[in-house]
N, C-alpha and C positions, 0 to 999 in steps of 0.2 A: 538635398537628400544624400545620405551617405552612399558611397559607391557600392554597387551590387545589391542594394536594398530592394526587395520585391515591392511591387505596388499593385493595387487594384484600382480600376477606374470605373466611373459612371459617366455615361454620355447619352446623347440622343442621336438616333440615326433614322433617316427616311428609308424604309424598306418597301420596295415596289413588289406587290403581289398581284397576280391575276385574281380579281375579286368579283365574286358573284353576290351582289349585295341583297340585303333584305329590305323590304319596303311595306307600304300599305298598313300602317298602324290602325288597328281596329278601335273605333270610338265606342263600341258596344262593351259595356263593363263585363268583366269575367268574375262573376260573383263566386264566392267560395274561398278556397285555399290560396288563390293567387291575388285576389283583390287587395289593393287598388291598381295592380299592374294591368296593362292592356296587352293583347296579343298583336303579333305582326303576321300578316297573311300573304305577303308578296315575296316570291322567290323566283329566281331566273336561272336558265341554263346558258346564258350569255355572259361571259366574263370580260372584264376590261381591266387594264392596268390601273392600280390605285396605290398611291404612296402613303404608307402608314408610319406615323411617328412612333418609334419604339424607344424604350429605355434599354440601354445596353450596359450590362455589368460584365466586366472582363478582368482577368488576370493572365498570367503567363500560361495557365493550364487550360482554363475553360472560358467559355463565352456564352452568355444567355441573353435572350431578347424578351422584353416584357411589353405587352401591348395594352396600355391603359384604356384605349378606345374600345377594346373587346374584353371587358370584364376584368382587366388587369391580368389576363392570362400570360403565363410564361410561354411565349410562342414557340420556343425551341431552345435547345442547349447542345453545345458541341464540345468535344475534347479537341483541343486546337492542334496538337502535333499530328494526330491521325486524320483529323478532319471529320471524324465519325460523330454522328448525333447520338447522344444518350437520352435525349428527349426529342421526339419527333417534331421536326420543323416542316410545317405544311407550306409549300410555296404557292398554294392557292387558298384564298380566304373564301371558302365555298359555303355560304350560309344555307342551312337546311332546317326544315321544320322538325326539330328533335327535342328542343328544350321545353320547359313549362310554358314559356311565352311564345315559343316557336323557334327563333333563330339560334343556331348553334354551329360552331365550326369544330372540326376534328383536329387532333394533334395537340402538342404543347401540354401544359399543366394548368388545370383550372381548379378553383376552390368553390365548394358548394356548402352553404350553411342555410339552415332554415327547416325545410322539409324535403323529402325525397324528390330528386330530380335535378336537372341542370338548373342552377340557381337563376332567379329572374334577372340578375345583372350580368349573366355570363357573356352576353354579346353587346352590352351597353357600356358607355363611358363610366369610369369610376374615378373617385378622387385619388390622387397620387402625389408623392413627394420623394425627392431624391436627396441623398446626403453622403458626404465623405466623412468618415468617423475618425476620431482621434487615434484609434488603434490601427489605422491604415486600411481598414475594411471600407466597403461602400455598401449603401443600402438603398433600396427602393421600397417605399411604403405604399400599399394600396388599401383602399377602404371603401366600404359601402354600407348602407342601411337596408335591412330586410324589412320592408314597410308593413307587411301583415303582422309581424311580431314587434315592430319598432325596436329591433335589436341591431347593434352595430358590430361589424367585424373589421379587423385590421390584420394585415399580414406584412411583416417586414421580411423582405428577401435580401439576404446579407451575403456578400462575397468577401472573403478575407484575401490578403495579398498573396499568400503562398499555400493555398489548399486546392485540392481538386474537387472539393465539395462546395456546394452553396447551402446555406442554412435558411430555413423559413421559420420565423417566430410568429405564431398565429395567436390572436386573442379575439374573444367574442363576449359581448356584454349584453345582458338582458336589461334594457333601459326602461322597461315597463314595470307597472305595479303588479302584474299578473304573471302566472306561470305560462311559458310558451313552449311550442314544439322544439325538439332538439334533434338536429341531423347535421352531421359534418363529415364530408369525404373530400379528399383531393383526388382528382382523376388525371392520370398521366398517360399520354399517348406515346407508344413506341412502335417501331416497325415490326412486321411479322416475318419477313423473309430473312434467311440467314441461319436456319436450324435453331429456332428460338426455344429455350428452356425457361420455364417459370420456376425459380428457386424460392418456394414459399413454404417455410416450416409449418407443419401441421399434420393432422391425421384424419380430419374430416372436412367436408365442405358443406356450407349451408346454402340454401336457396333464398330468394327474397321472401318466400313464404315460411322460412324458419325450419323447413324439413332438412334433415341431415343425410349425407351420403359419404362415401369413402374418398380419401385423398392420400397420395397422388395417383393411385390407380382407381379407376371407377369400377362399378359392379360387374362390368364385362371384361375386366382385366386390362383395359387400355391404360397406358401411362399418359393421362391427360395433362400432366405437367409439361409434356412436349406438345408444342403448338400443333404440329402436323398430325398428331393423333386425335385431334378434335374434328376429324372429317366425318361427322355424323350429326344428326339432329339439326337444331336451329341455333338461335343465339345462346351463348353460354354466360352464366353468371356464377362464378365460384367464389364464395366467401370462405376462405381457408381458416380453420380454427383447430384448436386442440393441442397447441404447443405454446409454452411460455418463451417467446422469442422477441428480440428487439430489432430484427431486421427482416427484409426480404429483398429479392433481386431477380434479375433476368440475365441470361447469357446467350449470345448468338455464337454458337460454336463454329459456324462457317467463317465468322469474322474474327474469332478470338477476342471478343469485345463484349462488355456487359454494362449493366446499370444497377446501382444499388441504392437502397433506402434504409435509413436507420433512425429509430425513435424508441424511447423507452416504452415498455409494454403498457404502462399506465396511461401514457399520452396517446398511443395509437395501437389499441388491441386489434383493430379491424384491418383486414387485408383482403383485397378482391381482385379477381381477374375477369375481364369482360372480353368476349370474342364474338364478333359478328356472326360467325359460322362460315364454314368453308364451302358450302354449296352456293349456288347463285343467289339464294335467298339472303345470304349475308354478303357475298362478294360484290353484289350490285352496288353496295354502299362505297366500295372503293372508287367507283366512277362518280358517284353522287357527291362525295366529300373531298376528293382531291383530283388533280390532273395527272401528275407525273410521279408522285412520291410513293405510290404503292399502298397496299392495305396496311392498316394499323390495328393494334389491340390496345386495350387500356389496362393498366395496373393501378390499383387505388389503395389509399390508406384512409382509415376511418376511425372515428371516436367510439363507434359501437361495433358489435361483431358482424352484423349484416345490415343491408339496406332494406329494412323490413317494410313489407306491404301489409295490407289489412289482414291477410290470412296468418301472418306471423304472430298475431295476437293470440292464436290458439296454441302457441308453443312457448317455451321459456323466453324466446327472443322477442320481447315486447318492444314498444317504442319508448322513448325517453322524454323527460321534461327538463326545461330550463327554468329554474326558480327565479322569482323576481329579484332584480339587482344582483344577480349572480354574474361572476366573471370567470371565464375559462381561458387558459393559455397553454400552449404546447409548442415543442420544438421538433423539427425534423431535418435530417441531413440527406442530400441527394448528390450522387456522384457517378462518374464513369468508372468502369473496371476494364483493364486491358491486359492482354498477353499472359493470362494465367490459366488458360485451357478450360476453365469452368469456375464454379463458385460453391464454396462450402459455407462461408460466413463473411460478413462485412459490417464495419461500423465507420465512424468518422475518422478513425485512425488508419485503418488498412482493410483491404479485402484479401481473402486467401482461398486457395483451393487445395485440398488434401487429396492426393492421388496415389494409387498403388498399382504397380504392374509386377510382372514376374521378376523384373530387375530390382524391385524394392519400392519404397515409399518416399515421397517428397512433398514438401509444402511449397506452393507457388504463391508469392506475395506481391501485391500491388499497394504501394503506400498512398494514402489519401492526403497526407500532409507530411512535413519533415518529421522523421522519427529518429530518435537516438536513445540508446539504452540497452537493456538486456531483454532478449526474447527467450522465453522458456516454454517448452512443449513437453507434456508428460501424458502417459497413458496408464491408468490404474496405478498411479504413484511412481511408475518407472519413468525417469527422465529420458526423453528421446532427443532433446536438443536444449542446449543452454549456450547462447551466443550473443556477444555484443554486436549491435547493429547500428548503422548510420545510413538511413534511407532518405533520398530526396523525394519530393512530391512526384507521384506517378512512376517512380522507379520500380521496376519489376525484378524479382529475384526468385530463383529456384534453389531451395535448400534440401539436400538429402536428409532423411531421417534414419536413425539407427534401429530399424525394425524391418522385418521381412513380411510379416502378415499385416493385414489392414487393422489399424487400431480402432477399438470400439468406444472407448471412454476418454477421448482426447480432451485435454485442457490446454489452453493457450494463455500464457502470462506475458505481459509487457511491463517491465519495470516493477515487478512484484505485484502487479494488479491483474486479477483474473479478467480476461476479456471474452473468453469463450469456453463453454462447458458443454460438450456434446451430449453428455448424459442428461443434463437439464433440458437442452433443446429437443432431444428425442423423446423425452418423457411425455407420456400421454396424460393430459390433464383429465381430472375426474369430474369436471363441471358437467352437470346434467344437461342433456340436449333434447330430452323428451319431457313432455308435460307430466306432472306427477300422476302416477297410477291412481285411478279412482277419482280424480279431480272432477268436481261437479260444475259444469259450465252453466247450469241453471241456478246455482246457489246465489244468494244475495251478494256475497263477496265477488263472485265471478262476474256478475252483471255489472257491479260497480267498477271492477277493473276494466271491463269492456267499454264502459262509458268513458273512463279515463283514457283508454286507448284511442277511441274516436276523437276525443278532445285533443290529444297529443298530435293527431294527424290533421287537425283543423276541420274535422267533420262535425261541426257543432250541432247540427240538427239531429244527427244520429246520437251524439253524446247526450243531448237533452232527453231524447226518447228512452235511452238506456237508464239514465239517472232516475227518470220518472218511474220506469218499470221497477227499478231497485226499491224506490221509496214506496211503491205500491205493495211490494212484498214486505218491506220493513220500514215504516214511516220514520223510524228513529235511527236509521243507519247513518252515522255522522259523516262518514266519508262521502256518501251520496249527497247529503245536505250541503256540505261545503263545496263539493264538486259542482253541483247544479248552481249554487250561489255564484261561483266564479264565472260560469258561463253567462248567467244573468247580468253580472256586472259588465261583461263585454257587450251585452245587448242593451246597456243603459236601462235595465229594468231594476232600478235601485230598490224600490219598495219590496219587490218580490225577493231580491237577494237578501235584503236586511231581515225579512221574516225567516228565511232559511237559516241564516247564521245565528240568529237569536234562538231558534229552536235547537241548534247544535250546542250553543252555550248553555241552554237550559238543561242539557244532558251532561255536559262536562265544561265547566266554566274555564278550565285551563287549556282546552283544546287549542293548539297553536294556530292551525290554519283558520279555524273559526274566528279567533281573536284578530288575526291579521286581516282577514276579509271584512270583519266588523269595523276595523279601523279604516280600511279603504272605502267602504261604501258610505260610512258616516262622514268621512272627509269630503267625499263627492257631493253629499247632501248638505254640506256646510255645517254639520253637527260636530264641531271641532272638539268639544269636550269629550263626547262619546268616542270620537276617533282616537284621541290621545289615550283614553282608557283601554281601547282595544289593542293599539300598538304596544302599550306599556306591558301588557300581559304576554303578548306574542313574543316580546323580547326575551322571555325566559327560555324560549326554544332556540337552540343553535341554528336550526334550519331557517328560521325567519328573523333571527336576531339582527343581522346587519341591515336587512331590508326594513325592518320595523323601526330601527333607530333612524334610518334615512327618512322614512315617512314622517316620523315624529319631528325631525329637524325641519322638514318642509312645512308642516303645520305651524310650528313655532315661528318660522321665518315669515309665513303669511300673516302672523299676528304681531309682527315687528319685534319679536323677542330674540334679538340677534345673539346674545350671549348664551342663552339656553339652547338655541338652535345649534350653535357651534359645538356645545358640549355633546350633543347627540351625534353630530357629524363625526366628532373624534371617536365616540363609542362605535359608530358604524364602521369606521376604518380600523379599529382595534380588532374587529372580528372578520374583516375582509379588506385588506389593504389595497385591493384592486377594485373596490366598489366605485366605479367611475363617476356615477352621479354624485356620490358623497364627496369625492375629490373636487368635482366642479362646484358643488355648493360651498365647499371650504373657500375656494377662490372668491366666489360671489360675496360671501359673508365678510371676508377680510376687506374687500373693496367697500362694502356698505358701511363697515365700521371705520373707514378712513385709513386703514392700514395698507396703503397703496404699495409700499415696498414689499411687504409680505405677500400681498395678492399677486404682484408681478412675479416674485420668486416662485410662488406656488404654481402659477400658470405656466411659467417657463419650464418648471420641472415636469409638469404633465406633458407639455409639448415635446420635451426631449424623448419621452417614451412613446408618445403618440402625436406626431406632427400634424395629424389630420383631425385632432380634437377641436371642432369648430367653436364649442363653448369657450374653451380656454383661449383660442385665437381671438374670439370676440371680446373677451375680458381684457386682453392685451390692447385691443383697439380702444376700449373704454378707458384704459389706463394711459393711452397716448403713445404706446410703443409700436403699434402696428397701424398702418394707414388703412383707410376704407378700401382703397383699390387692392391692396395686398390681401385683406381679409376676403373680399369677394373673389379674387383670383384663385383662392384655395378651394373654392367649391366648383368642381369640374364634373360631378356626376350627372347622370341622366336625371330628369325631373328635379332640377335644383329648387323649384318652388317648394317641394316637399321638405327639403332640408331647412329652408328658411322658416317654414311653418313649424317644424319640430323645434328648432332653436327658439323661436318666439314663444312656444308653449312651455318650454323649460322655465322661462321667466314669468309667463302669465300664471302658471300654476302655483307660484309663490307670491303672487300679487305684485310683481314688479312690472306694472303695466307700461310705464314709460319706456323701459328697456325693451319690452316685448314689441312695442310699436316701432322702436328704432330699428330693430332687425327687419321687420316687415317692410320698412321703407327701402331696404336694400333689395328686396325680392323682385323677381321679374313679374310682369303683368300676368295675373292668373286670377280667376274668379274667386277661389277660396282665400287667396291672399287678401283681396279687397274685402271679402266678407269678414275676415278676422280683423283687418284694420278697423273696419266700421264697428265691429262688436267690442273691441278693446276700447275704442273711443267712447262708445256708449257706456260701458262699464265704468270708465273713468269719469263720466259725467258730462262729456262734450257731445250732446245729442245732435246739434246742428251739423257738426263735422261728420258724425256717424251716419246721419241720413244722406249726406252728400256722397260719402264714400260708398255707401250701399247702392246708391243710384248709379254710380260709376261702374260698379261690378256688373250691373245688368247689361252694360254695353259690351262686355266680354263674352266670348263664345262659351257654350255649355259643353262642347265635346271635350272628352278627356278630363272632365272635372269629376273626380271620383272621391267624394267625401267618405272618409273611412275611420276617423278617430272618434273615440267616445266624446271628446270635447266638442266635436263638430255639431252634435245634436243640440246643445244649448245655443251655440252661435246661430245655427240655421233656424231654430225655433224663434229666436229673437228676430231674425231677418224676416221671417214670414209675417210676424206680427207688426213689422215696421214698414214693409214694402210689399206691394201686391204682385210683383213680377212672378211669373210661373217658375222661373229658374230656381228660386229658393225652395219651392215645394219639391221640385225635381231632385235637387241635390240632397235634400233630407230623405226623400223616398229612396234614393240610392243607398244611403247609409242604413236605412231601415231594412231594405232587402237583404243587405249583407248581414245585418243583425238578426235576421229571421223574423222581423216584425212586418210580415208581408201584407197583412190586412191593412195596417196603418199606412204602409207604403202605397198600396193601391188606392186608398181613400185620397191621399195627397195627389196622386196622378190623375184621378178622376176629377178633382177640383180644377185642374188645368184646362179641362174641356179640349177644344181644338186650337187653343191659342198658340201652343209651341210650334215653331217653324223648323224644328230639328227632327230629321228622320230617326235619329238615334232614340229620341224620347219615345217614339211610337213603337219601335222594336222592343225597347225595355218594357213598355206597358203591355205589349202583346205577349211577350214571354211570361210576364207575371200573370196576366189573365189566363194564359194556357195552363199555368200551374194551379191557379186557384179555381177558375171556372172555364173549362176548356173551350166552350163554344163562342166565347165573347171576343176572341182575339182577331178575327178576320178583318174587321173594319179598321183596326189600328194598323194592321199590316198593309192594307190598301192605302191608308193615309201616308204611311212611310214611303211607299212606292210612288205615290203621287208627288210627294215633296222631292224625291230624289230618284227619278226613273233610270238614270244612268249609273247609279251606284249599285255595284253587283250585290251588295249585302241585302238591299231591299228586295230585289228579285229573288235572291236565294231564300230569304226568310219566308216570303210569300209562297214561293213554289214548294218549299219544304212543308209548310202548313197544309197546303192543298194535298200534297202527296200523303201526308200522315192521315188525312181524312179520306184517302182513296179517291180523291177527285182528280183522276189522272189526266183527263183531257184538258182541264183548266190548268193543271200543273204543267203540262206539256207546252201550252201556249205561253205561259209565263217564262218557262225555262228557255224557250226559243227567243223570246224578246230579250231576256237578260244576256244570253250568250251572243246574240247578234251585236249588242252594244259592247260587250266585254269579251270579244273573241280571244281565245287563248286562255281564258281564266278556267283552270281545270276544276275548280270547285263547281262552277256552273256547268262545265263540260260533262263532268260525271253525273251531275244532277239531270242534265238533258238526256244523257244516254240511258239513265234509269227510267226516265219518263217514256222514252221511245220504246224501251223494253216492255213496260207495263201497258203500252197502247198498241203492242204487236207490230211496231215499226222496226222490225229486227234488222233488215238490211241497212237502213239509215243509221240505226244505233251502232251497228258493227263498224260501218265506215267511219263514224265519228270517233269511236274508240281507237281505230287504227291511226287516226291523225293526231290524237291527243298526246301531250307530253305531261305526265304527272310527276311532280317532285314531291315525294311522299313524306309523311312523318314516320317516325320509328314504329315499326310493327303494323303500318297501315296496309290494308288489303282490299279496300273498297273497289279500286279500279279493276283488279283481277277478279273479284267476286262478280262484278257486273259483266265482265268479259265471259266468264264461264256460264253465267246464268242466261245471258241473252242468246248464247249459242245453244244451250239446252232447250230453251223455249222454242227457238227456231227449228231445232231438230224435231221436237214434238209436233210442231205445225206441219213439217214436211212429211212426217209419218202419217198424219191425218189425211194429207193429200196424196199419200202413196208415192211420194218422191223419195224413195228409199236411198238412192245414191247421194242425193243432196243432204238427206238426214245424216248419213254416215260422215259426210264432209263436216257438217256442223258439230257432230260429236267429237271428231278428231280435233277440230279447232278449239272446242271447249277444254281440251286437255293442255292447251298451250299456255305459256306464261310470257306474254309479250312485255318486254321490259320497259317499253315506253309508258306503261301504266304504273311504273314505280315499284314493282315487286318482282324479285327473282324466285326461281323455283327451288323449293327445299329438297332435301334428300328424299324424304318420304311424303307422298301425297296420297290421300285416300280417294281413289278414283272408282269406287264401287258403283256410284250412280252412272257415270259415263260407261263403265263396262257393262252394266245391266242393260242400258238403253241400246248399246251397240249389239249386245247379244240378241236383244229383241228384234232389232232391225235385220240382223242376219238370219234369224229364224223366219221372219216375214219374206226376206229376199230369196234365201236359198233353201229354206226348210231344214237347215242343219244347225244343231246346237254347237256353239264354240266352247269346247271343254276347257280351253285355256282361260277364257273369260269367266265362265261360271266357277271354275275351281279357284281362281283368284278371289272372287267374291266370297265363296264359302270359307276359304282358309284365312281371310284377312284378319279376323279377330284373333285367331290362334297365333298368327305370325306377327301381329302388332297389338299385343295386349295392353300397351300403354295408351292406345288411341281412345279419346273420349267416346262414350257411347253416343250413337246418333241413329237417325232413321236409315242410314246406310246399313246398320246392323239388321234392320228389318229385311233388307234385300238378301243378306246372307242367310237369315233364318227362312225366308220364303223359298230360296233355292234349295236349301236342305230339305224342306218340306216337299217341294215339287219333284225333286230328283231322287228323293229317298236316300240322301247321303248325309253323313255326319250324324252324330248322336248328341250334340250339345246345344240344340236349338233352345230347349227349355232352360238350360243353364245360362245361356246368353241373356234370354229375356228376364230371368230371375235376377241376375246380377245388375242388369240395366235398371229394373224397377227398384232394386235395393239402393242403387247409386243415387237415384232421384225419382221418387215415386210420383212427383208432380210433373214430370216431363211429359208433355202432351204427345210427343212422338212415341214414347214408350207405352203410354196408355192406348194410343192408336194401334200399335202393333199387337198389344195384348187383346184388344177388342177384335182385331182382324182375325187372329188365329182362333179366337173363341167363337167367331161368327156372329158377333153382336153388332149388327148394322145400325141399330138405333144409336148405340154409343159412338160408332164411327161418324155418323151424321152430326151428333152433338159436338164431337171434337173438331170435326171439319168446320163447324160454324163458330167455334170458340176463337176469341181474339188472342193472337200470340203476343204475349207481353215480353218485349225485348229487355233483357237484363242490361243495366248500365254498369260497365266496369268501373272499378275504382282505379285511381292512378297506378300505372305499372302492373295492373291486373289484366291478364289476358283471358277473357272469358270465351269458352268455346261456343260457337253459334251453329246450330244445326240448320244449315242453309239448304239441305237436301229435302227437308220435310215438305216444303211447298210442292216439290216435284213428285214426291211419293203420293201425296193427296191428289195431285192433278192426274197422274197416271192411273190411280185407282178410279177416279171419276171417268176416265176414258176407257175403262175396262181392260187396261193393259195386263193386269195380273191374271184375270180369268183367261184372256186370249193367250197369254204366254203359256199357261198350264195346258191349254188345249193343243197348242202347237208342239209342245214337248212330248205329249203323249202320242202324237201322230208319228213321230220319228222312231227309228230303231236305235237302241242304245249303242253308244260308241264303245270301243274297246276299253277306254278309261273308265266308263261307267260300269262296264261289266266287272272290272277289277274291284270297283267300289262295292 
C-alpha cells in the first residue's frame, strides 16, 4: 500500500453486553398481518453478560458496529477522535415486548420494511456478508425476507477509506405475483441529554392518523424542535413535512456535536421524530430499555410522509402499494458533525452552521470528506464569500462573511455546483394536507379506495367487506372487481377470482390489472393459453409490463420453450433492469440451454450486486463453482426452512422438479419441507418415494408449522388424500384460517376428533370456534389444559374464556392453578389479580399486584388499570361497611402509579372518579363538601378540552346540577352525544338527567362491546362507566345530593 494512503477495514469483534434475553416462543399461530411469524412472550429483568459477534466497519474517522444476530441492526457508531457517539450504542441488550412479534432493543439503527411496526426480523438473525471493495471501501450486506409478502430486502452498509460518513444502499424487491403492502422506515436511536435540537426542515408535522399541526413551534407556542420543550403530554410522533429538503440532523449544543442525514428528496421524503415523553409515563422506558446509557429518542427516515395508521386513510396520506415484481432502491448518508455550534445544512460533502451576532456573520464548516476547490456564498446575488479551500475530513473551519445583517436568501456553491439554497429549503410546499372539501366518503370510489387501504394494511377481511359493499352499490365498478379478485387469489379462491376478472374484461378488454390477474389466475389453474393471452395484453401497460413479461417467461419455461422464455425475460429487463426474478430466470435459462459460461457470468454479476441472492448462489453450485457447504453456510437467517422452501418453489413453479427437490434435500428437518419433498416426488411420478416421505413428515412435530403459501394448499390437499394423519388437516386448516376460509378450516379440524396430542391444536380450534360459534370452545380449551397443564398458555386461554363468560369463580381457580405452576409469569399474575378483583378478594389481589413485576409492551396499561380498579372497588366496599378512613386509604392508593406494574405516570391524569368518591367519603365522614375536589371535577372539561368524553363527564355535569354551578352541562352532554351517539355512557347520562329509569335499566343490562384497536391505534376505553353504574345502583348520587343540601354553602360556593 502506498505510504499515507487511507484505508477502511471490516472485521469481527466479540462485544460483551449485559443481556436481558427474550424467550418462550409461542407455538400458537398469529393469524393476520404477522402470519407466519410467531410471537415471543418471555422477558426478564435479570441480565447476564453475553458476547455478541458483531461486524465492525472502521476508518480513521468513524467506527460502527453491526449485529447480524439482532436484525442486522447497526448497534452504534462513534466519531473516533472525540469518542462521541453519533448513533446511540446501548451497552445493554435489553429485549422488551415492543415490536410486532415482541422482542425489540433500543438504540442503534434498524431497518423496517413491510407494514408499520418494528419489522418481524428486528431481533432475529439475518443473512449477512462482508466484503472489501476494489475502491478501498468496505461493505457489510444484510438481508432478510418478509414472509407475509414474500418480498426480499437488502442493505449494503458501506464505509469509504477517508470519509466521516457511512453510506447505506437499500433495495427491496416484491418477489410475488401480487401487489403487497409498502412501508419502509429507518429508525435511529440518539441520546437525549446535551441540549438536543432537532434540525428538521419543514413547516408542519403529521400524526400517524394523517392530521397536521404546526412545526417547529406547536399550537401553544412551544419550540418543540428543542427536546426539553416536549415536557407535556405523552409519547410524541412528529412526521415533519412541508419543505423540499434533502437533509435533516440533530445537534447537542452542550456537547458542540451533532448527527446528520442526507438523501435525495425522492428517495427519502419522510422524516420523523419519536419521543417517549418526559413524564414518568415515558421516562420509565429509560430503565426498561437500558442500564447506564440514559434516555434516547429516535430520528427516522422514510419512503412515505408518515407512518400511517388506519385513520390516516381519511386524509390525503394514504397507505401505499408495492406492485408485483417491482424493485425499489435508495441511498442515504449518515455522519457526525462536530465543533460548529449548530446546524443549518448538511450533506455528504460538508455540514455548516450560519450564525450572526452583533460582531457580524460567519459560516462554521465541518468537512465530511476531503474537499478541495472553490467555495462561494451569495445572498440575493451579492457574493459574500469566494474562497479556495482545502479541507481534510472532519476539519472544522470558521469563515467570516462580509455582511452585518442576517442573510435571508443564502446560496452555497462548491466548485460551481449549488449545494444549498435557503430560499428553496424555506419555501412552504403547496401540497394539500386536508382531504378535498366535499369529498363523499360514502361514494363508490371512496368505498373502493377504503377497501384498497385495508388491503394495503393486510386487513383482508375488512378489504373483502368493503369491496363487496362497493360492488353492491355498483356491480360493474372495475377497480372493485379487480381488487376483490386479487384478494381471492391470495385466498386460493381461483374460480371466484376468475369470474370477477372476466366480468371486468367484459367491461374493458384492455384493463391492465384485469388482464394481469386473468393471466395469474389462469396460470395457477393450469390454463396456460388463457394465461398467455392475459399477460400479453397486460404488457401494453407500463405499470404491469415488466411483471407480465416475467410471468409470460415463466409459463413458457414451464412448457420447455426456452428460447421464447428468454426473449420475454429480456423484454422484462428492458423495462425494469432490476427485476430480480427476471434476472434469476435469465441465469436458469442460460444453464438449461447449456450456456454454462454465460450462466456463470450472469450469476456472478448478480452476486456482485447482491451477495445474498441465494438463487444465483445455488445456480453457481449447480455450475460447480460453489460447494454445497458454502451454499448452505450463506443461509444464516431465522427460519432457514422457509428460505429453502421459497428457493425450491422458484424452480417448482417453472416445472424444474429435480432442482426443486435438490434444494429441499439441503433443508433442515421440518414438516412442510417433508410435505413438499413428498409432493414434488408425487408430481414427478415417484409415488412410492412420495408416500414414504409423507409418512416421515408425520414423525415431525406440528408446533411452529405455519403453512402460509398459496402453493401449500395443493400440496396439503394431496397429502390429506394420501395419508390419514391429522397433521395434514391441521396444516391446511391453518392456511385456510389465514386465508379467511374459516368454515372449511373448522371442518378440517373437526375431522381430527380427539386424535391430536398437541395442546396448540386445541387452542387454535377453540379460538376458531369462539369466532364462529362462541359456546362450543370450552371443551377444546379443557382438552388443551389436560394435555399440557403446566403450560401457562393453556391455563391462560381457559381462564380468559371463563372470564369473558363472567364465570369468575371458575376463572379464579384456573388462574390460581396456572400461577402456582408458573409463578412470576406476569400474564397469569395480572389475570389472577383481575379474577381476585371480580370475586371481591381485594386484599389478596392488591398484595399480588404489589409483588408482581410487569415488563410491559409499548402503551400497555393493563397492570395499572387493575391497580386502580381493585382499589376503587375496595373503597366502595368499605363505604358500604362504613369504614370511611379505610375507604379514603383505598382511594388515595387508586391514584398511585406503582412502576413495578410497568407504567409510569403521565403529566395529565383524569382523576374525576377518584375525586368524586373522595368527596363523597368526606361528606359522609365530616359533613363538609370539599370545594377543591368538586371544583376540580366541574372545571376539568373546560381545562382539558382535548380529553376524550367519558362517564367522568357525567360526574362533572352531575355536580353542576347538584351545586347549581356552571352553565355548560347541556353543552357538554350535547357535544358528547354528537361525538359518539352510540356511546352507552353518554346515553346513560342523557337518560339519568331526563329521569328515564327504564332506559337506565336497559343500558345497565346491555353488554358493553369492547372495541378492538387496530395496530398502533390507541382507543380510549371508558373504564369509569362500570363504577358510575355501580354507584348509581348503591344510591350514591341521591345520597350525595341529600348530603350537599344539608350543609351550609361555603364561601367559594357563595361566589359562584
